[in-house]
N, C-alpha and C positions, 0 to 999 in steps of 0.2 A: 400211330406208331412214329410217323415222321416228326410230330411235335415233340415227343419224348427224346428222340435222337437229337433234335435241335437244342433242346434244353440241356441235355448232357454235354453236347459240344460247346454250348455257351458257357456252361459251368467250368468246363476244362480250360477254355480260353481265359476266363476270368482268373482261375487259379494260377495259370501259367504267368499272366501279367503280374499278379500279386507276388509270386515267387521271384520273378526277375526284378521287381522293384525292391524287394527285401535284399536281394543279393547286391544290387547297385548301392544301397545304403551301407551294407556291410563292407563293400570294397572302396568306399570313398576315401580319398587321400587324407591324411592327417599329418600335423606337424611332428617333427622329431623333437622330443624333450631335450632341452639344453641348447638347441640351435638358435642362432640369431638370424633373422631374415631382414634383408634390406634392399632398397631400390635407390639408386643414385638419382639426384635431381638433374633434369635437363629442361630445355625450353618447352617440351611436351609431356614431361613426366615429373611428378612431384617426388620429393624426398620422403621415403617411408622406412620405418625401422621398428622392430618388435622382437621379443624373445618368447619362445615356447617353453613353458615350465612343465607342460605335459601335452598329451594329444588333445586335451580338452580346454586348455587355458593358455592365453597369451598375456604377457606383461610388458610394461614399459613401452606402450605404443606411442610413437612420435611420428608426425607427418608435417611437412611444410605446406604452406597454403597453395592451392591450385588456382593460379591467377592468369589472366590475360590482360595486357596493357595496351591502351590506345596509342596511336602514333603521337609522338611528341611528349610522352610521359617523361618527366625529368626528376621526379621524386625518387626516394629510395623505396625498395620493396619492403613490405612488412617483414619484420624479423621474428615475429612471434610464431611459435610452433604449437600445433595441437598436441596435447599430451593427455594420456589416459593411463591409469595405473594397471587395469586389466580388463579383459573381455573373454567370453567363452567361445569355443569352437563347437559348431553344431555337429550332429551325427553325419551330416552330408559334407563336412569339411569346409563349412563357410562361417564367416564371422562378420559382425557390423559393430562399429563403435562410433559414437559421436559426442559432440559437446561444444562448448563455447571456445572461441579462439581467445588467446590472451589479448589484453587491450593493446591495440595498435593505433593509438591516437583516437580519432573520432570514428574510425571504421571497424567497430567491434562486430563480430559475426559468429558463424558456426562452421563446423567442419564435420564431415561424415566420412569414415573409411570403411570400405567393404572389401572382402577378400574371399577367394576360394582356392583351397589347396588342390592343385592339379597333380602334384606328386609330393612326396615328403620333403623335397628340397625346392619346390617352385610354387609361388603364390601369384595369382593374377587378381586384380581388383581395380577399384576406383577411389579417388579422393575428390570430394565435392566441397567447395568452399562457397559460403554465402556471406556477403557483407550486408549489414543492415542499412548502410548508406552508400551503396554502390551506384555508379553512373555507367551502366553498360554501354559500351561502344563510344563513349564521349572521348574526344581527343584529349590527351594529357591525363587520363585517369587509368586505373586498374580496376578490374572487377573479378569476382569469384566465378569459377567454372568447374566442370567435372573433367578430371584427367585420369587416364588409365595408367597403371603401373604394373611392373612385373618384379617381384622380389625373389631373391635367391637366398636359400638357407645355408648357413655355414656352421659347422660344429665349433664348440668352444676351443680356443687355443690353450694348450697346456704348457 
């Protein structure tokens, strides 16, 4: 009899865990259709901008490169921005987009943007830049890194 009570209890616990997981997915934050989300650039945070056309789709994704420069760097920073026409938002309120950076001289690379909607007006995520010819840590150069961002959503102005 103890074994059957244990099995019933284990089944009940499994069912409860499954139910809580399903509720968590249903309550995941989503973007607000029509809002534009942006993060201003700083020395530790890259520029990020995109628009939500629905709770499931983002368009016009743009991000500046995530860079760190060595002491004595005298060149100009790459001016190319990663651009992607659209990406999907998962049921958990997350997204990921990636692709090639525009040609910035000889240092062509890739960039990946990830994000998670923590509310309908706030996104946290990362921008990771990789250069094909980077010299990490070398004096006088810049190289790609991963930087965190927080973007805030704003409704369209009328």
